[in-house]
Structure formats: C-alpha cells, structure tokens
C-alpha positions in Angstrom: -87.8 55.4 -73.1 -89.9 58.1 -71.2 -93.0 56.7 -72.1 -92.8 53.2 -70.8 -95.7 51.6 -68.6 -93.4 49.8 -66.1 -94.9 47.0 -64.4 -96.6 47.1 -60.9 -95.6 44.6 -58.7 -98.7 42.0 -59.0 -98.3 42.5 -62.4 -94.7 41.8 -62.5 -96.0 38.6 -59.9 -98.3 37.6 -62.4 -96.2 37.7 -65.7 -93.1 35.8 -63.8 -95.8 33.0 -62.7 -97.2 32.4 -66.8 -94.2 32.4 -68.2 -92.8 29.8 -65.4 -96.1 27.9 -65.7 -95.2 28.1 -69.6 -92.3 27.1 -69.4 -92.6 24.1 -66.9 -95.6 23.2 -69.1 -93.7 22.8 -72.3 -90.7 21.3 -70.4 -92.9 18.3 -68.8 -94.9 17.3 -72.2 -91.8 17.2 -74.1 -90.7 14.9 -71.1 -93.7 12.7 -71.4 -93.9 12.4 -74.7 -90.2 11.4 -75.3 -90.3 8.6 -72.8 -93.8 7.2 -73.2 -93.8 7.4 -77.1 -90.3 8.7 -77.6 -90.8 11.6 -79.9 -90.4 15.1 -79.0 -93.4 17.3 -77.9 -92.7 19.3 -81.4 -92.9 16.1 -83.6 -96.1 15.0 -82.3 -97.9 18.4 -82.4 -97.1 18.2 -86.3 -98.6 15.1 -86.1 -101.7 17.1 -85.1 -101.6 19.4 -87.3 -101.5 16.6 -90.4 -104.1 14.3 -88.9 -106.6 17.2 -88.6 -106.3 18.5 -92.1 -108.3 17.6 -95.2 -107.1 13.8 -96.8 -104.1 14.0 -93.1 -102.2 16.4 -95.9 -100.6 19.8 -95.8 -97.9 22.0 -97.0 -94.3 22.3 -95.9 -95.7 25.8 -95.9 -98.9 25.7 -94.0 -97.4 23.2 -91.4 -94.9 25.3 -90.8 -97.0 28.2 -90.2 -99.5 26.1 -87.8 -96.2 24.8 -85.7 -94.6 28.5 -85.9 -91.7 26.9 -86.9 -89.1 27.8 -89.6 -88.7 25.9 -92.8 -85.1 24.7 -92.3 -85.9 22.7 -88.0 -89.6 21.7 -89.6 -87.5 20.1 -92.7 -85.4 18.3 -90.1 -88.2 17.4 -87.5 -90.4 15.8 -91.3 -86.6 14.6 -92.0 -87.0 12.6 -89.5 -90.7 11.7 -89.0 -89.7 10.3 -93.1 -87.3 7.9 -91.8 -89.0 6.9 -89.3 -92.5 6.1 -91.4 -94.7 8.1 -89.7 -95.2 11.0 -92.7 -94.1 11.0 -96.3 -93.7 14.0 -98.9 -94.0 14.4 -102.2 -94.4 16.9 -104.6 -97.9 18.7 -105.5 -98.8 17.1 -108.4 -98.4 20.0 -111.3 -96.1 22.6 -108.7 -93.0 21.0 -108.3 -92.3 24.1 -106.5 -94.9 22.3 -103.3 -93.7 19.9 -100.6 -97.2 18.1 -99.5 -96.3 16.0 -96.1 -99.1 13.4 -95.7 -99.5 11.5 -92.2 -98.9 7.9 -92.7 -101.6 4.5 -91.3 -98.1 4.7 -89.5 -98.1 7.6 -87.9 -101.8 7.6 -87.3 -100.9 4.6 -84.5 -97.9 6.4 -82.7 -100.6 9.3 -82.9 -103.2 7.7 -81.2 -101.2 5.6 -78.8 -98.6 8.6 -77.9 -102.2 10.1 -77.3 -103.6 9.3 -74.5 -100.9 9.8 -72.6 -100.1 13.4 -73.6 -103.8 14.0 -72.7 -103.1 12.0 -69.4 -100.7 14.8 -68.6 -102.2 18.0 -69.5 -105.0 17.1 -67.5 -102.8 16.5 -64.4 -101.1 19.8 -64.9 -103.8 21.8 -66.0 -107.3 21.0 -66.0 -107.0 18.6 -62.5 -105.5 21.8 -61.1 -108.6 24.4 -62.0 -111.8 24.2 -61.2 -114.4 25.2 -63.4 -114.7 28.7 -63.3 -110.4 28.6 -63.9 -110.8 26.5 -67.1 -113.0 29.4 -69.1 -110.8 32.0 -67.6 -107.5 30.5 -69.0 -109.4 30.4 -72.3 -110.8 34.1 -71.8 -107.4 35.2 -71.3 -105.8 33.2 -73.8 -109.0 34.5 -76.7 -107.9 37.6 -75.2 -103.5 37.2 -76.2 -104.4 36.0 -78.9 -106.7 39.1 -79.9 -103.1 41.0 -80.0 -100.8 38.3 -80.6 -103.0 37.4 -84.0 -105.4 40.2 -84.3 -106.3 39.0 -88.2 -107.4 35.3 -87.1 -104.5 33.7 -89.8 -102.8 31.0 -88.2 -104.7 27.9 -89.7 -104.3 26.2 -86.1 -105.3 28.4 -84.5 -108.6 27.0 -82.6 -112.5 28.6 -83.5 -114.4 30.4 -81.0 
C-alpha cells in the first residue's frame, strides 16, 4: 500500500497507551467481578443488559448483538447463567424459532450484589484518575469513535447522546 498514512510518534504513543489501558481495564474488571461476585465481566454485562430491557427480557439475537458476541459463545454463557438460576430461557409464544432470555429475581439480586463492587472498581480506575474536564473529553472521544464504529446507531446497547 503506497498511500498508507503511518502513525507519527505522538499518534503511536497515544494508540499504544490506549490499547494497553483498554486491555488492562477489561482484565481488572473481570478479576474484580470473579473475585467478589463469582462471575466474569461478560456475564455481568449480560445481566445488566437484561435488567435494562422491558420486562427484563431480550431475544438471544438482540442480546448477542448488544454484547458483540457470537451466538455460540452467548449460548454457552446463558446456559451457565441459567444453571445458576440467574436467567431463564424460553421460546417466544407463537414463534418457536425465537429464544427469549429473562433475568430472574435471583439474577437481579446477584446483579444488585455485584454492582457496588463493580462501580467502585470502575470509579477507582477511570473516574478517580481523571479530572471533570478529562471525563468530558473521554466521553467526547468515545462518542467520536462510536460514530466511526457504529455510524448508523444500530447498536441497541449504545447509550443515547
């Protein structure tokens, strides 16, 4: 490729710092949730997305899209959550092809128990390390990147502006 616009030194440092921070953030959140709530971060996110849905229910397809997960990976996660009594799967009445996932009262309780530790960790790593101006900049930067990653706003899990 002769037209490649290579990263300059400042862009390269910013890119590597950003990627390292994202990877370490995800690992830290996963460790905290496994230690304190006995679940990986991905399971926590699934419970959150279900808790925010009408009737605490989503289709498997919708949940996979929101979580950016493959159907098989999500099916495995939901099976584990179902085995723990945190969700319930069932077929949509009148449409045997569509599987619904519902957050159970036990799942909501587990989410409520896990949330304070998770928020404390997010605050410790992100918000306590940034000024108010930097938090605004982080939001603006993230929204700009989402504009490139999801230009049609097709992600139903994407927070409104």
